[in-house]
C-alpha positions as CSV (number, residue, x, y, z in Angstrom):
1,M,-4.8,11.9,-42.8
2,T,-7.8,12.7,-40.5
3,D,-8.3,9.0,-39.8
4,L,-4.6,8.6,-38.8
5,F,-4.7,11.6,-36.6
6,G,-8.0,10.6,-35.0
7,G,-6.7,7.1,-34.5
8,G,-3.5,8.4,-32.9
9,V,-5.4,10.5,-30.5
10,A,-7.6,7.6,-29.5
11,L,-4.6,5.4,-29.0
12,L,-2.9,8.1,-26.9
13,L,-6.1,8.5,-24.8
14,H,-6.3,4.7,-24.3
15,R,-2.7,4.6,-23.1
16,V,-3.3,7.4,-20.7
17,E,-6.4,5.6,-19.4
18,V,-4.4,2.3,-18.9
19,A,-1.6,4.2,-17.2
20,A,-4.1,5.9,-14.9
21,Q,-5.6,2.5,-14.0
22,F,-2.2,1.1,-13.3
23,V,-1.3,4.1,-11.0
24,G,-4.7,3.7,-9.2
25,T,-4.0,0.0,-8.7
26,F,-0.5,0.7,-7.5
27,E,-1.8,3.3,-5.1
28,V,-4.3,0.8,-3.6
29,W,-1.6,-1.8,-3.1
30,A,0.8,0.7,-1.7
31,K,-1.8,1.9,0.9
32,R,-2.5,-1.8,1.8
33,A,1.2,-2.4,2.2
34,V,1.6,0.6,4.5
35,A,-1.4,-0.4,6.5
36,A,-0.1,-3.9,6.9
37,A,3.4,-2.7,7.9
38,S,1.8,-0.2,10.4
39,F,-0.2,-3.0,11.9
40,S,2.9,-5.3,12.1
41,V,4.8,-2.5,13.9
42,S,1.9,-1.9,16.3
43,A,1.6,-5.7,17.0
44,A,5.4,-5.9,17.6
45,W,5.2,-3.0,20.1
46,S,2.3,-4.6,21.8
47,A,4.1,-8.0,22.1
48,L,7.2,-6.2,23.4
49,A,5.1,-4.3,26.0
50,L,3.4,-7.6,27.1
51,A,6.7,-9.4,27.4
52,W,8.1,-6.5,29.4
53,S,5.1,-6.5,31.7
54,A,5.4,-10.3,32.2
55,W,9.1,-10.0,32.9
56,R,8.5,-7.2,35.5
57,V,5.8,-9.3,37.2
58,S,8.1,-12.4,37.3
59,I,10.9,-10.3,38.9
60,S,8.6,-8.8,41.6
61,A,7.0,-12.2,42.4
């Protein structure tokens, strides 16, 4: 009975450890995705500002 209980606890701890690793990996990927999206939005705004400036210069020329 002690072996079964000890084995069950070890299995439970292993599953908790695997779940924690998965959550940690997911968190890293989520942070990377947010950073990439943020960069994309920033790049889009920069491109829009550049296009607006070029359009304004072409009108005034």
